C-alpha positions in Angstrom: 38.7 -36.1 -36.8 40.7 -38.3 -34.4 38.9 -40.1 -31.6 40.0 -37.8 -28.8 38.7 -34.8 -30.7 35.5 -36.6 -31.4 34.9 -37.2 -27.7 35.7 -33.6 -26.8 33.5 -32.2 -29.5 30.6 -34.5 -28.5 30.8 -33.5 -24.8 31.1 -29.8 -25.7 28.1 -29.8 -28.1 25.9 -31.8 -25.7 26.8 -29.6 -22.7 25.9 -26.5 -24.8 22.6 -28.0 -25.7 21.7 -29.1 -22.2 23.1 -26.1 -20.3 22.4 -26.2 -16.6 19.9 -29.1 -17.0 22.7 -31.6 -16.7 26.5 -32.2 -16.5 28.1 -34.2 -19.4 31.2 -36.3 -18.7 32.9 -39.3 -20.2 34.3 -42.2 -18.2 35.8 -45.5 -19.2 33.6 -48.5 -18.3 35.2 -52.0 -18.0 33.4 -54.6 -20.1 34.0 -58.3 -20.7 37.5 -59.6 -21.6 39.3 -56.5 -20.4 37.7 -54.2 -22.9 37.2 -50.6 -21.9 34.4 -48.6 -23.5 33.9 -44.8 -23.3 30.6 -44.1 -21.6 28.9 -40.7 -21.9 27.2 -39.9 -18.6 24.6 -37.1 -18.5 23.8 -36.4 -14.8 20.9 -34.2 -13.8 21.4 -32.0 -10.6 20.6 -33.9 -7.5 20.4 -37.3 -9.3 22.6 -40.2 -8.3 21.7 -42.2 -11.4 23.3 -41.5 -14.8 22.9 -44.2 -17.5 25.9 -44.5 -19.8 25.7 -44.1 -23.5 28.7 -45.8 -25.2 30.5 -43.6 -27.7 32.8 -46.1 -29.5 30.1 -47.2 -32.0 29.1 -43.6 -32.6 32.7 -42.8 -33.6 32.6 -45.7 -36.1 29.4 -44.2 -37.6 31.2 -40.8 -37.9 34.1 -42.4 -39.6 31.7 -44.1 -42.0 30.4 -40.7 -43.1 27.5 -40.0 -40.7 27.4 -36.2 -40.0 28.4 -35.1 -36.5 25.1 -33.2 -36.2 23.1 -36.4 -36.8 25.2 -38.3 -34.2 24.6 -35.5 -31.6 20.9 -35.7 -32.3 20.8 -39.5 -31.9 22.7 -39.3 -28.6 20.4 -36.6 -27.3 17.3 -38.6 -28.2 18.7 -41.7 -26.4 19.3 -39.5 -23.3 15.8 -38.0 -23.4 14.2 -41.4 -23.7 16.2 -42.6 -20.6 16.6 -39.3 -18.6 14.2 -40.0 -15.8 15.0 -43.4 -14.3 13.1 -44.3 -11.1 15.9 -43.8 -8.6 13.9 -45.4 -5.7 13.4 -48.5 -7.8 17.1 -48.5 -8.8 18.2 -48.3 -5.2 15.8 -51.0 -4.0 16.8 -53.1 -6.9 20.1 -54.0 -5.2 18.5 -54.8 -1.8 18.5 -58.5 -1.1 14.7 -59.1 -1.0 14.3 -57.7 -4.5 17.6 -58.9 -5.8 16.7 -62.5 -4.9 14.0 -62.4 -7.6 16.2 -60.8 -10.3 19.5 -62.6 -9.9 20.7 -64.3 -13.0 24.1 -65.7 -14.3 26.3 -65.7 -17.3 29.5 -67.4 -18.5 32.7 -65.5 -19.3 36.3 -66.6 -20.0 38.4 -67.0 -16.8 41.7 -66.2 -18.5 40.6 -63.1 -20.2 38.8 -61.6 -17.1 41.3 -62.2 -14.3 41.2 -58.6 -13.1 37.4 -58.4 -13.2 37.1 -61.8 -11.4 39.2 -60.4 -8.5 36.4 -58.0 -7.7 33.2 -60.1 -8.2 31.8 -63.3 -6.8 32.2 -66.2 -9.3 32.4 -70.0 -9.6 34.8 -71.8 -11.9 33.5 -74.1 -14.6 36.2 -75.7 -16.7 38.1 -72.7 -18.2 35.1 -70.5 -17.8 33.6 -68.6 -14.9 30.0 -68.3 -13.8 29.3 -64.7 -12.7 26.2 -63.0 -11.5 24.2 -60.0 -12.4 20.8 -58.4 -11.6 18.4 -58.0 -14.4 15.3 -55.8 -14.3 12.8 -55.5 -17.2 9.2 -54.3 -16.7 8.5 -53.7 -20.3 9.3 -49.9 -19.9 12.6 -49.9 -18.1 15.4 -52.4 -18.6 18.8 -52.3 -16.9 21.3 -54.8 -15.5 24.1 -54.6 -12.9 26.9 -57.1 -12.2 27.1 -58.3 -8.6 30.3 -57.3 -6.9 32.1 -58.5 -3.8 30.8 -55.6 -1.8 27.2 -56.6 -2.4 28.0 -60.2 -1.6 29.3 -59.1 1.8 26.3 -56.9 2.5 24.0 -59.8 1.7 26.1 -62.2 3.8 26.0 -64.8 1.1 28.4 -67.2 -0.6 28.8 -67.6 -4.4 27.2 -71.0 -4.2 24.1 -69.5 -2.7 24.0 -66.9 -5.5 24.2 -69.7 -8.1 21.4 -71.6 -6.5 19.1 -68.6 -6.8 20.4 -67.6 -10.3 19.8 -71.2 -11.6 16.2 -70.9 -10.6 15.7 -67.3 -12.0 17.6 -67.5 -15.2 15.4 -70.0 -17.1 12.3 -68.0 -16.0 13.7 -64.5 -16.8 15.8 -65.5 -19.8 14.1 -68.6 -21.3 16.3 -70.8 -23.5 15.6 -71.1 -27.2 17.1 -73.6 -29.8 16.8 -73.0 -33.5 18.3 -74.9 -36.3 20.9 -73.0 -38.4 18.9 -73.8 -41.5 15.9 -71.9 -40.1 18.0 -68.9 -39.3 19.7 -68.9 -42.7 16.3 -69.3 -44.4 14.9 -66.3 -42.5 17.9 -64.2 -43.3 17.7 -65.1 -47.0 14.0 -64.2 -47.2 14.7 -60.9 -45.5 17.7 -59.8 -47.6 16.8 -61.3 -51.0 13.3 -60.0 -51.2 11.8 -60.7 -54.6 14.9 -62.5 -55.7 14.4 -65.2 -53.0 14.2 -68.7 -54.7 12.7 -71.2 -52.2 13.7 -74.3 -54.2 17.3 -73.3 -54.6 17.6 -72.2 -50.9 15.9 -75.4 -49.6 18.3 -77.6 -51.7 21.3 -75.7 -50.3 20.1 -75.9 -46.8 19.2 -79.6 -47.0 22.8 -80.4 -48.2 24.3 -78.5 -45.3 22.0 -79.9 -42.7 22.6 -83.5 -43.7 26.4 -83.0 -43.7 26.6 -81.5 -40.2 23.4 -80.1 -38.6 23.9 -77.1 -36.4 21.6 -75.6 -33.8 21.8 -72.3 -32.0 21.3 -72.3 -28.2 20.7 -68.9 -26.7 18.0 -67.1 -24.6 15.0 -65.1 -25.7 16.9 -61.8 -25.1 19.9 -63.1 -27.2 22.1 -61.6 -24.5 24.6 -63.7 -22.5 22.8 -66.8 -23.9 25.8 -69.1 -23.7 24.9 -69.6 -20.0 21.8 -71.6 -21.2 24.1 -74.7 -21.6 24.2 -74.8 -17.8 20.4 -74.6 -17.3 19.4 -77.9 -15.6 18.5 -80.5 -18.1 18.9 -78.3 -21.2 21.8 -80.1 -22.9 20.5 -83.5 -21.7 17.1 -83.0 -23.3 18.6 -81.9 -26.6 21.2 -84.7 -26.6 18.5 -87.3 -25.9 16.4 -86.0 -28.8 19.4 -86.1 -31.1 20.3 -89.6 -29.9 24.0 -88.8 -29.4 26.5 -86.8 -27.4 27.1 -83.2 -28.5 29.8 -80.9 -29.7 29.4 -77.4 -28.4 31.0 -74.5 -30.4 31.2 -71.3 -28.3 30.4 -68.8 -30.9 30.1 -65.9 -28.3 29.0 -65.1 -24.8 25.6 -64.7 -26.3 25.1 -68.1 -27.9 26.6 -71.5 -28.5 26.2 -73.9 -31.5 25.2 -77.5 -30.9 25.8 -80.4 -33.2 25.5 -84.2 -32.7 28.9 -85.9 -32.1 28.8 -88.9 -34.4 32.4 -89.7 -33.7 33.6 -88.5 -37.1 34.7 -85.0 -36.2 38.2 -83.7 -35.9 38.1 -81.8 -32.6 41.3 -79.9 -33.2 40.1 -78.6 -36.5 36.8 -77.5 -35.0 38.7 -75.7 -32.2 40.9 -74.0 -34.8 37.8 -72.8 -36.6 36.3 -71.4 -33.4 39.6 -69.5 -32.7 39.8 -68.1 -36.3 36.2 -67.0 -36.2 36.8 -65.3 -32.9 39.8 -63.4 -34.3 38.1 -62.4 -37.6 34.4 -62.0 -36.8 33.6 -61.7 -33.1 34.0 -58.5 -31.1 36.6 -58.9 -28.4 34.1 -58.3 -25.6 31.8 -61.0 -27.0 34.4 -63.8 -27.1 33.9 -66.8 -24.8 36.5 -69.4 -25.6 38.9 -70.4 -28.4 38.1 -74.1 -28.3 35.1 -76.5 -28.4 33.4 -78.3 -25.6 32.0 -81.8 -25.6 28.8 -83.0 -23.8 28.4 -86.6 -22.6 24.7 -87.4 -22.2 25.6 -90.6 -20.2 27.6 -88.7 -17.6 25.7 -85.4 -18.0 28.9 -83.4 -18.1 30.8 -81.0 -20.3 34.5 -81.7 -21.1 37.3 -80.3 -23.2 39.1 -82.3 -25.9 42.0 -82.4 -23.6 40.0 -84.3 -21.0 39.1 -81.7 -18.4 35.5 -82.3 -17.4 32.8 -80.8 -15.1 29.2 -82.0 -14.4 26.4 -79.7 -15.3 25.3 -78.2 -12.0 21.9 -79.4 -10.8 
């Protein structure tokens, strides 16, 4: 079944199941880096809120052999779990008094998001852009919404004011975490190898890798849009001081960056080529941040590119 037929069948089957309880439609929703995803919207009569269920991944499941009936059941279950959002809470969420407490920021590629950036407030940072979104999570309901130019005008604010608020909120709502790559690999090995896990062999392998070029993963506790953590006040400075050196920052995705001490022996161009290749082969297009590395100077407390462009970490 081709993708268009899959969409039509999914909408038809769900509409039949729901009947007059809801209207089922599909609309394209713009995501990061110019990616458009097909969102299934199920709207109840009289409701102005319709959470989107993205269908692209469900089609990949179908192509992998998952029966269409199972997919329809999964989508229906997702809808039923999220079919009664608190609309009053949703509307008040974007009012300035509440928004001030829930405003956070993330980093995206400037070049790959030119069209998006024309419609949202942002601040440039090297070849990246700082953009803002509202994040609400009370343990039962979780949703986010990017801040647009219309909201900025209603709030009578400037992007710099948004960033000042978001810099305070982000570390509290999305606390940073740093883990060594060896810890991550060890946990993955234990999970996937089960009874075949051999601690001595794994530890020897990890020790050799760590001594050659130790890597650390910087993200946030949600592991979403965690690359922005490198602009948290004092975050890179504290890590660089503990490492006793400047840092090389490898942007593995918008969700995380890799940190490694810069001992002066690395070939920056080779590392940038590696980042670009991994982006092309391993990272989803909407998750890509940059095709080159960044460098952090702990003396100047700034990030810069191998080409010499630099920007201080905002404080």
